[in-house]
TORMILUM-490403 format. One record per atom (N, C-alpha, C, O): residue number from 1; x, y, z; residue in one letter. Coordinates in nm, 2 decimals. Atoms other than C-alpha are relative to their C-alpha. Example, Ala and Ser with C-alpha at 12.3 -4.5 7.8 and 13.67 -1.06 7.14 Angstrom:
<recs>
  num      xx      yy      zz  residu
    1    0.09   -0.12    0.00       A
    1    1.23   -0.45    0.78       A
    1    0.09    0.12    0.00       A
    1    0.19    0.12    0.07       A
    2   -0.09   -0.11    0.00       S
    2    1.37   -0.11    0.71       S
    2   -0.08    0.11    0.08       S
    2   -0.03    0.22    0.09       S
</recs>
This chain:
<recs>
  num      xx      yy      zz  residu
    1    0.03    0.17    0.04       M
    1   -0.17    5.66    0.18       M
    1    0.07   -0.07    0.02       M
    1    0.18   -0.01    0.01       M
    2   -0.11    0.09    0.02       A
    2    0.04    5.38    0.20       A
    2    0.05   -0.06   -0.16       A
    2   -0.04   -0.10   -0.24       A
    3   -0.01    0.03    0.14       T
    3    0.21    5.29   -0.13       T
    3   -0.02   -0.22   -0.02       T
    3    0.07   -0.27    0.05       T
    4    0.09    0.11    0.00       V
    4    0.05    4.90   -0.19       V
    4    0.15   -0.10   -0.07       V
    4    0.19   -0.08   -0.19       V
    5   -0.10    0.07    0.06       V
    5    0.37    4.64   -0.23       V
    5   -0.09   -0.14   -0.06       V
    5   -0.19   -0.19    0.00       V
    6    0.05    0.15    0.08       L
    6    0.29    4.32   -0.50       L
    6    0.11   -0.13    0.07       L
    6    0.23   -0.13    0.08       L
    7   -0.11    0.13    0.02       G
    7    0.43    3.98   -0.41       G
    7   -0.10   -0.12   -0.08       G
    7   -0.21   -0.17   -0.05       G
    8    0.07    0.09    0.12       D
    8    0.34    3.74   -0.71       D
    8   -0.04   -0.14    0.06       D
    8    0.05   -0.22    0.04       D
    9    0.03    0.13    0.01       N
    9    0.13    3.43   -0.60       N
    9    0.11   -0.01    0.15       N
    9    0.15   -0.13    0.15       N
   10   -0.07    0.01   -0.14       A
   10    0.36    3.45   -0.24       A
   10   -0.10   -0.05    0.12       A
   10   -0.20   -0.01    0.17       A
   11    0.11    0.10   -0.12       F
   11    0.22    3.16    0.02       F
   11    0.10   -0.02    0.12       F
   11    0.22    0.00    0.12       F
   12   -0.07    0.03   -0.11       G
   12    0.33    3.06    0.34       G
   12   -0.07   -0.11    0.10       G
   12   -0.18   -0.14    0.06       G
   13    0.07    0.04   -0.10       T
   13    0.22    2.86    0.65       T
   13    0.03    0.06    0.11       T
   13    0.15    0.09    0.12       T
   14   -0.04   -0.03   -0.16       I
   14    0.20    2.99    1.01       I
   14    0.09   -0.08    0.06       I
   14    0.10   -0.19    0.01       I
   15   -0.08    0.10   -0.08       G
   15    0.44    2.83    1.25       G
   15   -0.06   -0.03    0.15       G
   15    0.00   -0.08    0.24       G
   16   -0.01   -0.07   -0.16       A
   16    0.28    2.92    1.56       A
   16   -0.20    0.02    0.00       A
   16   -0.27    0.05   -0.10       A
   17    0.16   -0.04    0.01       T
   17   -0.12    2.94    1.68       T
   17    0.00    0.13   -0.01       T
   17    0.09    0.20    0.02       T
   18   -0.02   -0.13   -0.02       L
   18   -0.24    3.26    1.62       L
   18   -0.13    0.04    0.07       L
   18   -0.24   -0.01    0.06       L
   19    0.09   -0.05   -0.10       A
   19   -0.43    3.45    1.87       A
   19   -0.10    0.10   -0.11       A
   19   -0.05    0.15   -0.21       A
   20    0.10   -0.10    0.11       S
   20   -0.74    3.67    1.69       S
   20    0.03    0.12    0.06       S
   20   -0.01    0.21   -0.02       S
   21   -0.05   -0.16   -0.03       T
   21   -0.59    3.99    1.87       T
   21    0.12    0.02   -0.03       T
   21    0.16    0.13   -0.02       T
   22   -0.11   -0.01    0.02       A
   22   -0.25    3.90    1.74       A
   22    0.04    0.13   -0.08       A
   22   -0.06    0.19   -0.13       A
   23   -0.02   -0.12    0.07       S
   23   -0.08    4.20    1.57       S
   23    0.13   -0.03   -0.11       S
   23    0.16    0.04   -0.20       S
   24   -0.13    0.09    0.04       A
   24    0.24    3.98    1.44       A
   24   -0.03   -0.14   -0.06       A
   24   -0.11   -0.22    0.00       A
   25    0.00    0.17    0.00       I
   25    0.26    3.66    1.26       I
   25    0.14   -0.03   -0.04       I
   25    0.23    0.04   -0.10       I
   26   -0.18    0.05    0.02       T
   26    0.58    3.42    1.26       T
   26   -0.07   -0.14   -0.10       T
   26   -0.18   -0.21   -0.09       T
   27    0.01    0.08    0.14       F
   27    0.57    3.20    0.94       F
   27    0.11   -0.11    0.06       F
   27    0.20   -0.09    0.15       F
   28   -0.09    0.11   -0.03       T
   28    0.71    2.85    0.94       T
   28    0.13    0.05   -0.07       T
   28    0.14    0.14   -0.15       T
   29   -0.16   -0.03    0.04       A
   29    1.11    2.83    0.90       A
   29    0.00    0.04   -0.17       A
   29   -0.09   -0.01   -0.25       A
   30   -0.03   -0.04    0.11       S
   30    1.22    2.98    0.59       S
   30   -0.11    0.04   -0.12       S
   30   -0.08    0.06   -0.24       S
   31    0.11   -0.04    0.09       H
   31    0.86    3.07    0.44       H
   31   -0.02    0.19    0.04       H
   31   -0.07    0.26   -0.04       H
   32   -0.02   -0.12    0.04       G
   32    0.89    3.42    0.52       G
   32    0.06    0.08   -0.13       G
   32    0.03    0.19   -0.18       G
   33   -0.08   -0.07    0.13       A
   33    1.13    3.48    0.23       A
   33   -0.07   -0.05   -0.12       A
   33   -0.01   -0.02   -0.22       A
   34    0.11    0.00    0.12       R
   34    0.86    3.38   -0.01       R
   34   -0.07    0.16   -0.04       R
   34   -0.13    0.19   -0.14       R
   35    0.06   -0.14   -0.02       F
   35    0.75    3.76    0.07       F
   35    0.07    0.09   -0.03       F
   35    0.19    0.08   -0.01       F
   36   -0.08   -0.08    0.04       P
   36    0.85    4.06   -0.06       P
   36    0.01    0.07    0.16       P
   36   -0.06    0.05    0.26       P
   37   -0.04   -0.07   -0.14       A
   37    1.02    4.31    0.23       A
   37   -0.12    0.12   -0.04       A
   37   -0.15    0.16   -0.16       A
   38    0.11   -0.10    0.01       V
   38    0.74    4.60    0.32       V
   38    0.06    0.11    0.11       V
   38    0.08    0.06    0.22       V
   39   -0.06   -0.09   -0.08       A
   39    0.88    4.90    0.49       A
   39   -0.10    0.13    0.02       A
   39   -0.21    0.15   -0.03       A
   40    0.11   -0.15   -0.12       A
   40    0.72    5.22    0.68       A
   40   -0.05    0.07   -0.13       A
   40    0.02    0.12   -0.21       A
   41    0.09   -0.09    0.09       G
   41    0.45    5.39    0.45       G
   41   -0.05   -0.13   -0.13       G
   41   -0.11   -0.09   -0.23       G
   42    0.06    0.09    0.06       Q
   42    0.38    5.05    0.27       Q
   42   -0.06   -0.11    0.04       Q
   42   -0.04   -0.14    0.16       Q
   43    0.08    0.12   -0.03       V
   43    0.14    4.74    0.27       V
   43   -0.02   -0.09   -0.10       V
   43   -0.04   -0.07   -0.22       V
   44    0.01    0.10    0.09       L
   44    0.11    4.44    0.14       L
   44   -0.14   -0.09    0.04       L
   44   -0.15   -0.14    0.15       L
   45    0.09    0.08   -0.02       Y
   45   -0.22    4.26    0.10       Y
   45    0.00   -0.16    0.01       Y
   45    0.06   -0.22   -0.08       Y
   46   -0.01    0.15    0.00       A
   46   -0.27    3.88    0.20       A
   46   -0.14   -0.05    0.03       A
   46   -0.24    0.03    0.03       A
   47    0.10    0.01   -0.05       C
   47   -0.52    3.66    0.33       C
   47    0.05   -0.14    0.11       C
   47    0.16   -0.20    0.09       C
   48   -0.04    0.09   -0.09       L
   48   -0.50    3.41    0.60       L
   48   -0.14   -0.11   -0.01       L
   48   -0.25   -0.07    0.00       L
   49    0.09    0.09    0.03       L
   49   -0.69    3.07    0.54       L
   49    0.04   -0.12    0.12       L
   49    0.14   -0.18    0.15       L
   50    0.00    0.08   -0.13       N
   50   -0.77    2.87    0.83       N
   50   -0.03   -0.18   -0.04       N
   50   -0.09   -0.21   -0.15       N
   51    0.04    0.15    0.03       S
   51   -0.81    2.45    0.86       S
   51   -0.16   -0.04   -0.04       S
   51   -0.20   -0.14   -0.09       S
   52    0.14    0.02    0.05       N
   52   -1.18    2.52    0.82       N
   52   -0.06    0.10   -0.10       N
   52   -0.18    0.14   -0.12       N
   53    0.02   -0.09    0.15       N
   53   -1.16    2.72    0.50       N
   53   -0.05    0.13    0.01       N
   53   -0.13    0.19   -0.07       N
   54    0.10   -0.12   -0.02       V
   54   -1.26    3.04    0.67       V
   54    0.17    0.12   -0.04       V
   54    0.29    0.11   -0.01       V
   55   -0.07   -0.10    0.06       L
   55   -1.08    3.32    0.51       L
   55    0.02    0.14    0.07       L
   55   -0.09    0.20    0.10       L
   56   -0.04   -0.15   -0.06       E
   56   -0.92    3.67    0.66       E
   56    0.10    0.08   -0.10       E
   56    0.22    0.05   -0.13       E
   57   -0.11   -0.11    0.01       E
   57   -0.79    3.97    0.52       E
   57    0.05    0.03    0.09       E
   57    0.01    0.05    0.20       E
   58   -0.10   -0.11   -0.06       I
   58   -0.48    4.14    0.62       I
   58    0.08    0.07   -0.05       I
   58    0.14    0.03   -0.16       I
   59   -0.12   -0.10    0.02       Q
   59   -0.25    4.41    0.59       Q
   59    0.14   -0.05    0.05       Q
   59    0.16   -0.08    0.17       Q
   60   -0.13    0.03   -0.12       I
   60    0.12    4.33    0.63       I
   60    0.02    0.13    0.02       I
   60   -0.05    0.22   -0.04       I
   61   -0.07   -0.18   -0.03       T
   61    0.28    4.67    0.76       T
   61    0.12   -0.01   -0.01       T
   61    0.18    0.08   -0.06       T
   62   -0.14    0.01    0.01       T
   62    0.63    4.53    0.81       T
   62    0.07   -0.11   -0.03       T
   62    0.04   -0.19    0.06       T
   63   -0.07    0.10    0.01       H
   63    0.85    4.27    0.69       H
   63    0.11    0.01   -0.07       H
   63    0.11    0.07   -0.18       H
   64   -0.16   -0.01    0.03       T
   64    1.23    4.25    0.64       T
   64   -0.01   -0.15   -0.14       T
   64   -0.08   -0.25   -0.16       T
   65   -0.01    0.10    0.12       S
   65    1.33    4.04    0.31       S
   65    0.07   -0.10    0.09       S
   65    0.17   -0.08    0.16       S
   66   -0.08    0.11   -0.03       G
   66    1.41    3.68    0.42       G
   66   -0.09    0.00    0.17       G
   66   -0.09   -0.10    0.24       G
   67    0.02    0.03   -0.17       A
   67    1.27    3.71    0.79       A
   67   -0.14   -0.07    0.01       A
   67   -0.20   -0.07   -0.10       A
   68    0.10    0.11   -0.03       D
   68    0.99    3.48    0.92       D
   68   -0.10    0.07    0.11       D
   68   -0.17    0.01    0.19       D
   69    0.08   -0.07   -0.08       T
   69    0.82    3.73    1.11       T
   69   -0.07    0.13   -0.08       T
   69   -0.02    0.20   -0.17       T
   70    0.08   -0.15    0.08       A
   70    0.58    4.03    1.00       A
   70   -0.09    0.05    0.08       A
   70   -0.14   -0.03    0.15       A
   71    0.09   -0.06   -0.03       D
   71    0.37    4.27    1.13       D
   71   -0.13    0.02   -0.08       D
   71   -0.13    0.03   -0.21       D
   72    0.12    0.04    0.07       V
   72    0.01    4.25    1.06       V
   72   -0.07    0.12    0.05       V
   72   -0.02    0.19    0.14       V
   73    0.13   -0.07   -0.02       V
   73   -0.34    4.46    1.06       V
   73   -0.10   -0.13   -0.02       V
   73   -0.10   -0.19   -0.13       V
   74    0.12    0.11    0.01       R
   74   -0.62    4.20    1.11       R
   74   -0.12    0.03   -0.05       R
   74   -0.18    0.14   -0.03       R
   75    0.20   -0.04    0.02       A
   75   -0.98    4.19    0.98       A
   75   -0.01    0.11   -0.08       A
   75   -0.11    0.18   -0.06       A
   76   -0.04   -0.12    0.10       I
   76   -0.88    4.46    0.70       I
   76   -0.17   -0.06   -0.09       I
   76   -0.21    0.03   -0.15       I
   77    0.08    0.04    0.08       G
   77   -1.19    4.28    0.52       G
   77   -0.15    0.04    0.03       G
   77   -0.23    0.04   -0.06       G
   78    0.10   -0.01   -0.12       G
   78   -1.46    4.37    0.80       G
   78   -0.04   -0.15    0.06       G
   78   -0.12   -0.15    0.16       G
</recs>
């Protein structure tokens, strides 16, 4: 079981259109620095909110401190 990493009110915007099958996200420049590092064996739970106010729960499975990219598992909430 993975260790949960906590990010105190971390938020950012995504810098490019996100395909429904995407397994990685790219944040707007410098927004990735708002999120904690996530290493192997760890996850960070987050939500994506689109312009229509549709919410999607995701897991961030890899994120290097300060990086503007992250590997994710999509639609974990069903």
